[in-house]
C-alpha positions in Angstrom: 6.3 -32.2 29.2 6.6 -33.0 25.3 6.5 -29.6 24.0 9.4 -28.8 27.1 11.4 -31.9 25.7 11.0 -30.4 21.9 12.1 -26.7 22.7 15.1 -28.0 24.8 16.1 -30.5 21.5 15.7 -27.9 19.5 17.5 -25.8 21.4 20.4 -28.0 22.1 20.8 -28.7 18.1 20.9 -25.0 17.6 23.4 -24.7 20.2 25.2 -27.4 18.8 25.3 -25.8 15.2 25.5 -22.4 16.0 29.3 -23.3 16.6 29.6 -23.5 12.8 27.7 -20.6 11.5 28.4 -17.2 10.8 26.6 -14.4 13.4 24.5 -13.4 10.8 23.0 -16.9 10.1 22.9 -17.4 13.9 20.5 -14.5 14.2 18.4 -15.9 11.5 17.9 -18.8 12.9 17.5 -17.4 16.1 14.6 -15.2 14.7 13.4 -18.5 12.8 13.4 -20.5 16.1 11.3 -17.6 17.9 8.9 -17.6 14.9 8.2 -21.5 15.6 8.1 -20.7 19.6 5.3 -18.0 19.3 3.4 -20.2 16.5 3.3 -22.9 19.3 2.7 -20.4 21.9 -0.1 -19.4 20.2 -1.8 -22.5 18.7 -1.4 -23.7 22.5 -3.4 -21.2 23.8 -6.0 -21.9 21.2 -6.4 -25.4 22.3 -6.8 -24.5 25.8 -9.6 -22.2 24.8 -11.0 -24.7 22.6 -10.8 -27.2 25.8 -12.4 -24.9 27.8 -15.5 -24.4 25.3 -16.5 -27.6 25.9 -18.0 -28.3 29.2 -19.7 -31.4 28.9 -17.3 -34.3 30.4 -18.3 -37.2 28.4 -14.9 -37.6 26.7 -16.2 -36.5 23.2 -15.2 -33.2 21.8 -17.9 -30.9 20.7 -17.5 -30.1 16.7 -16.7 -26.8 17.5 -14.0 -27.8 20.2 -12.7 -29.9 17.1 -13.0 -27.2 14.5 -10.9 -24.5 17.1 -8.5 -27.4 17.4 -7.9 -27.9 13.5 -7.3 -24.2 13.6 -4.5 -24.0 16.4 -2.9 -27.0 14.5 -2.9 -25.0 11.0 -1.7 -21.9 13.0 1.1 -24.5 14.2 2.2 -25.9 11.0 2.2 -22.4 9.0 4.5 -21.3 11.9 6.6 -24.4 11.5 7.1 -24.0 7.8 7.8 -20.4 8.1 10.4 -21.1 10.8 11.6 -24.1 8.1 12.1 -21.7 5.1 13.7 -19.1 7.3 16.5 -21.5 8.6 17.0 -22.6 4.9 17.2 -19.1 3.7 20.1 -18.4 6.4 21.8 -21.8 5.5 22.1 -20.9 2.4 23.4 -17.6 2.6 26.3 -20.0 4.4 27.1 -21.5 1.3 
């Protein structure tokens, strides 16, 4: 739910900004959003795999699950940083 809201909000923001941008900049920003979405999907899949790896229902994550979730968060952050850099590059071309 939270992720869907974030994606919807990001899409709405892009749509609002795209009215002012050149077509090339819009294409680059769409590519950046695809990078961000792809990283999010990869991280989500990694987290699901981590959750499935801990079959004990004691409310405590195993060390392996925590390690896998940390890797998922790193993938998410790297995707976010790459997408941000792509958007900044696109914006710089518009000036």
